[in-house]
Legacy VTK file of the C-alpha trace (Angstrom):
# vtk DataFile Version 3.0
C-alpha trace
ASCII
DATASET POLYDATA
POINTS 47 float
-17.312 18.994 15.577
-18.909 16.805 12.888
-16.593 18.270 10.254
-13.509 17.512 12.320
-14.638 13.936 13.038
-15.500 13.391 9.335
-12.124 14.700 8.283
-10.293 12.472 10.757
-12.302 9.415 9.667
-11.659 10.133 5.987
-7.923 10.602 6.618
-7.702 7.353 8.542
-9.519 5.487 5.753
-7.265 6.942 3.038
-4.142 5.987 5.061
-5.321 2.406 5.387
-6.157 2.196 1.709
-2.790 3.595 0.623
-0.618 1.530 2.925
-2.529 -1.720 2.382
-0.402 -4.891 2.432
-0.640 -7.007 -0.688
0.623 -10.181 0.968
2.958 -11.367 3.672
5.599 -14.083 3.932
6.785 -14.923 7.396
6.907 -11.617 9.265
7.586 -9.521 6.117
4.763 -7.517 4.540
4.870 -6.653 0.846
3.107 -3.501 -0.383
1.624 -3.033 -3.844
4.395 -0.573 -4.720
7.170 -3.016 -3.719
5.558 -5.842 -5.627
5.161 -3.805 -8.812
8.677 -2.442 -8.565
10.200 -5.930 -8.493
7.905 -7.287 -11.208
8.762 -4.417 -13.563
12.480 -4.765 -12.794
12.304 -8.481 -13.398
10.413 -8.109 -16.755
12.823 -5.499 -18.132
16.111 -7.075 -16.991
15.808 -10.141 -19.157
15.261 -8.328 -22.463
LINES 1 48
47 0 1 2 3 4 5 6 7 8 9 10 11 12 13 14 15 16 17 18 19 20 21 22 23 24 25 26 27 28 29 30 31 32 33 34 35 36 37 38 39 40 41 42 43 44 45 46
């Protein structure tokens, strides 16, 4: 029982860490992946 609980707790913590919101504007949340994708696209499009 302890192993199952530990596994579920670890899985929940990993899920929260992976899907963490970087910032929000209005009702829109921006993840780290979305932010980096747009920054990289912006930096390479002007050169």
